[in-house]
C-alpha positions in Angstrom: -46.4 22.0 33.4 -49.6 20.1 32.7 -52.9 19.9 34.5 -54.6 16.6 35.6 -56.0 14.9 32.5 -54.1 17.0 30.0 -52.6 15.2 27.0 -48.8 15.4 26.8 -48.7 13.5 23.5 -50.9 11.0 21.6 -50.1 7.6 20.1 -48.7 8.1 16.5 -47.5 11.7 17.2 -44.0 12.5 16.0 -41.3 12.0 18.6 -38.6 14.6 19.0 -38.0 14.6 22.7 -38.4 12.6 25.9 -39.6 13.8 29.3 -38.5 13.5 33.0 -41.2 13.9 35.7 -40.2 16.6 38.1 -43.4 16.7 40.1 -46.7 14.8 40.0 -47.3 11.8 37.8 -47.9 10.8 34.2 -50.1 8.0 32.9 -49.0 6.1 29.9 -52.0 4.8 28.0 -52.5 2.2 25.3 -55.9 1.7 23.7 -57.4 3.9 26.5 -56.0 1.8 29.4 -53.2 2.9 31.8 -50.3 0.6 31.3 -47.8 2.5 33.4 -47.7 5.4 35.9 -44.5 7.5 35.8 -43.6 9.0 39.2 -41.2 11.9 40.0 -37.7 11.0 38.8 -39.1 8.7 36.1 -38.8 9.2 32.4 -41.0 8.5 29.4 -41.0 9.1 25.6 -37.4 7.7 25.3 -38.2 5.0 22.7 -39.5 7.4 20.1 -36.6 9.8 20.7 -34.1 7.0 20.2 -35.5 5.3 17.1 -37.3 8.4 15.6 -40.5 6.4 15.3 -44.0 7.9 16.1 -45.2 7.6 19.7 -46.2 4.1 20.6 -48.6 5.2 23.4 -50.4 8.2 24.8 -49.1 10.2 27.8 -51.6 12.0 30.0 -51.0 14.0 33.2 -52.1 11.6 36.0 -52.0 14.6 38.4 -51.0 18.2 37.9 -47.4 17.8 37.0 -44.1 19.5 36.0 -41.9 17.9 33.4 -38.4 18.4 32.1 -38.2 18.2 28.3 -35.1 16.4 27.0 -34.4 17.1 23.3 -32.4 14.8 21.1 -29.4 17.2 21.3 -29.6 17.3 25.1 -30.1 13.5 25.2 -26.9 12.9 23.2 -25.0 15.4 25.3 -26.1 13.6 28.5 -25.0 10.2 27.0 -21.6 11.7 26.0 -21.0 13.4 29.4 -22.4 10.6 31.6 -22.2 7.1 30.2 -24.2 5.9 33.2 -27.2 7.9 31.8 -27.1 5.7 28.6 -27.0 2.5 30.8 -30.0 3.8 32.8 -32.0 4.5 29.7 -31.3 1.0 28.4 -32.5 -0.4 31.8 -35.7 1.7 31.6 -36.4 0.4 28.0 -35.6 -3.2 28.9 -37.8 -3.1 32.0 -40.7 -1.7 30.0 -40.3 -4.2 27.2 -40.2 -7.1 29.7 -43.4 -5.8 31.3 -45.5 -4.8 28.3 -43.8 -6.2 25.2 -43.1 -4.0 22.2 -46.0 -1.7 21.3 
């Protein structure tokens, strides 16, 4: 759980997990500007988890929120058990790249 305005991660932080928003919302910021708001059911932090690169943006609680943390091990298990999960993650990444370009 995070309170409004609380930082979840900063740009350049190491990435070892991704997150799913259970309640509330999360703002994804780049250079101090909100580039995306993640609503309940949405995910973020997936690119760093997949390519093991540092975080490309900052994530801040847009409201009081509850998040589910998905570690690399859990991510791989979800992909193995539910191939549709992998396809959904590819769609999320593709949509973000189309909207914002690679950061």
